[in-house]
C-alpha positions, 0 to 999 in steps of 0.5 A: 389668758392661758399662754403667751408667746414670746414669754414674759420677760423676753424683749421685742422690738416695738410694734412686734406681735405677741401671741396669746392663747385664751381659754374657751372654757370647759368643753360643752356637751348636749344631753341626748334623748334617753327616755324610751331607750330600752336598757341602761346599756343603751343609755350608757352608749348614747351618753358616751357618744355625747361625751357624757357618763351614766350616773345613778340608775334607779328603778320604778314600777311602771307598765313598761318592760324592765330596763325601759328608761322613764326619766332622765336628769338633766333633761334632753337638750341641756348643755353641760360640761363634757364628762357630766353624769346623767341619772336615769330612772328605769322600769323595774318591770313590775306592775301592780296587780289590779283588785278583781275580788268580787268581780264577775269572771268576764270583768276580772279577765278583762281587768287582768288582761289590760294590766298585762296578766293572763287569768287562770280560772278554775270552775267548780260547782262546790260552794266549799271551794278554796279561796282563789277559785271562780264560783258562779261567775264571781271572783272570791279572791285572787292571790297575790293581793291587789296592789302587790307588784309582780312581773308579768 
């Protein structure tokens, strides 16, 4: 009980009404779906509309574009107190470069294309060509190193 009318100590006739106000607790909010939104700003707007706040925004490498929401905590549909902070993880926009060393030109092009990159091939007939060029259809090396993360 958080209030009463009339106040304590006042006198009333017997069988008169005393009004009481009882707390219903903190206002609740439902966490909205944030995964697949395309930016932290979009997540912030959705949270504000739901009576919640954007918490920690962390980044993680993925094949999604930079800023794409990959994870959220608490999850969609969770009932929380209004004003609760919701943390998200977004894509850094960086993806791992696949290893194409030693592959045929066709396979290297295919692997790079599937990872979202465009292969630039230099063909030369001289076996003394520097690393990183295609010779006789084979990949000798390709900078950056495989498993390095770079933007597409």
